[in-house]
C-alpha angles and dihedrals in degrees: 000000000000117000093235094065104119122213122187117208118210115195109133093174091062100054094085094039105060094095093045092052091047090055093049093250099116129038117267092217087076086071086079087206094304093120090050093051093048090054099041123103095216098087139004102260128189132182108235104221114212105154095103106091113238101179134044109288093224091051091050092047090055094047091047092052097045105031114008106047095132096040130086090249141304092252094052092046090056094047093049092047088058096042101042093086088069093061140063091207138010119211105203113197088172092066139250120354118224095203093048090101086068096051113122100198118004125088112213133220113182132183120243129186103188143356111283122271107256090210096051105059112137123200093260102044125181087198098055116122095254091055093046093052090047094060114097090215141349128218110215125199094205137031090242090058090049092051091053100042096042088077088067107032144355103292132192128195110214120177113229124242143224136223102253092185098056091037093042101162093236128141119276116269089227130036115234118227096220126033117246145180120229132217126175136169142080111219119094092337121162100208093157092067092043091051091049089053092049092061090078097046125099094217136069124264121210116198124191104196147130120281095241090062095049113114115240092241126035125194117239093258094056121088118191122206110195113224136189129245086276106055147220106008093053089061100038127355121252098254088056091046089052090053091050091050090052092049096047127096091222144336119254119206111183112189136188089242097248104164093206100047129099095206112143095030095114092042091050096049092048091051092050091048088053091052093248128142114246121227107189140163113253108257106158095218107089112079095224119071115207094207097045090047094047100239100105150342132270124222126202117248116275092004107138093174090053090058090048091052092045096050096042090049094056092039088057098040105049094161090058090048089052092051091050093050093051092049089053092052091050090053094051092047089054104037109017109049123140089229092058092044091052094050091051091052093049096047092051093050089049092050090048095049091049092060119091 
């Protein structure tokens, strides 16, 4: 590959996080390979900065609500439309780009997590068939997504990764007086069912979640930590979260049961890295099954008694919980490393750019 090949990297969320990641205060897996590409010698890579607002925020809010629901944002779409002529390829961590069909030079490889929602298709849709066929490649977070998008473009399933240095799997720095289970996350969580299940458990439950998902009444053994729209580091910082992972008996991931959604994936990998059993609602989307792979248990959707049984089982069988946790750590060390993820990204981009 010639050195002058230019690759633009679109990852707006990352722009404000570089310093935090460098100081070990934010997980490296949220780079999504961008740091590796910036430092590789294969192409000339550049982070496309879009965080500075260029249009009236109220105007953008209106356009995003009416026309760009499935896009990163109207403002970003305009900026990339102007910038694309400077690049041979744009790697879009923030997903499909609705204006990509108007690009004159750049190929596009976006990330997708699931097939598009048939009931949420705006007028300007980055997931319409013409856009999908125009992408030079598509990165898919699950095999189900790869199966769907491969009918439109060259698609590649790549398992995600986890920061094994921040989530190091070591013992807690401080011993907790009372054992507890931990739950964290905001998207498509079913905390009501989890809280109902916790009523019959002789251990505490700590939940880091948004206020709007908090049940009206909490039993005495449930502690709720209100988080912002960007959890969990706005509620507690990541070093503290790492400590809570280490102190917990297991990590609970109660989901809404959407069979096509990847919610809980990050939470699961972090728990595995910290040698903690994963208790998760069955979703059918993620390619790795905690129960079949021996690092956790699955609970049926909206099954409060199932949560009670799973938490009590691990509370009363600590050796089994320890074995599950060690098995999870071994799996992420083998299959979910940042290094493996980065190499998969690089190879697919190289292959895409080599095509006419």
